[in-house]
N, C-alpha and C positions, 0 to 999 in steps of 0.2 A: 487940404491940410491933412497931414498924417501925424500921429502921435508916436513918440519914441517908446521903446520898451519900458524905460524908466517911468514914463508918464502913465503907463498902464498898470503899475503896481499899486494895489489898493492899500489902504491904511494898515491892514494886517500883513502885508508883504506877499499876498498871493496875486497871481496874474489871472485875469479872466479872459484874455484874448489878445490878439495882435491885429489891429485893423491894417489893411493894406490899401484899400481904395474905397471910395464912396461915389456912386453915380446916381443921378436921378433917372427914374424909370418913366415910361410913357403913361403909367397909371397914377403918377403923382407921388409914388413912394420913393424912398431913398434906399438903395441897395449897398450894403457894406460887406466887403469880403474880410474874412478872418483867416489870416495866413497860418496861425498856430493850430487852429482846429479844423481848417479846411472847410469852413462853412460860409454861407452867404446869408446875411440877416436882412430882412425887409422891414423898414421903418415906415409906418403910415401916420398921416396926421390924425389927431384925435377927432372923433365925431363921425 
């Protein structure tokens, strides 16, 4: 599932990123690429 640019506009009208893809890693984390910033975010379960 990917979000459109309009869905990423926050309440105040600012953009915080543009997700391109999300894939599960072998370590249980989810890796999300940000096409606008050229970054990869690593999301891990709590605990």
